[in-house]
N, C-alpha and C positions, 0 to 999 in steps of 0.2 A: 479301331485303334485302341491300344491299351490305355488304361487310366494314367494320366500324367505324361503321356508320350508327347503331346503338344507342348507341354511345359519344358520337357527335356530338349525338344527340338529348338524351342525359342532360346533356351539357355546356351545350347551348342552354337546356334547362329550368333548370339551375342558374344560368346567367347571368341569365335572366329573373327568377327568384326573388330573386337578389341585387339586381337593379335595382328590384324592387318593394318592397323594404324601405322602411318609412315614412320613415326619415331620409334615405335615398338619393333617394327619390321627391320629397320636399320640396325637396331641393337641386337636382335636375335640372330639376324643373318651374319653380323660381324662375329658374334660369339661362335656360331656354327662354323664359320670359315677358319677362325683361329684354332679352335679345338679340333676340327676335322683334319687340318693340316698336321697338327701335332700328333694326333692318333695315327694318321696314315704313315707319318715318318717313323713312329715308334714300332708299329705293327707290320707294315708292309714294305718298307723301304728296301730291304734286302731282296725281296721277291721282285719288286719293280726294277731294281738296278740290274739284277741277274738276267732279266729278260724272260723269265719263266712264268710270268703272270698270265693267268687264264681269265676266263669270264668271271669265275667265282671270286677271284681276287679283286676285280674291278667292282663287283657288287659289294664286297666288304668295304672297299675304299669309299664307295658312295654312302654306305651306311655310317661311316665315320663322320659324315657331315649331317646326315638326316637325324641321327640320334641326338646330338647336342642341340640341333634346332628345335626338336620336339621338347627336350628337357628345358631349354631356356624359355620356351613359350609356356610350359606348365608352371615354371617359376614365376613368370610374369603374371599369369592368371591367379596364382595363389597369393600374390601380394596386392592384388587390386582390391579396392573397397567393395564390400558386399552390397548387393542391391536387395531391398526387401522383397520377399515373395509376394506374388500377386494373389 
């Protein structure tokens, strides 16, 4: 194992646990839902309404929700109090 890999894994596990807290998850999912709907309406509504949407269009629509979820979690993590290094 590379030097510091265990520390990185512990930090990643800690970050995931922090983001999975119920209050945090409710907030980030709500943000992803609102932003995802808005982005989908702006970028894909015409394609969806015309009925010419293919698989790639649906992948892009899904990413409209995934990206704000990731970004809101990164924002959540950047604002949390720092823990001292072990």
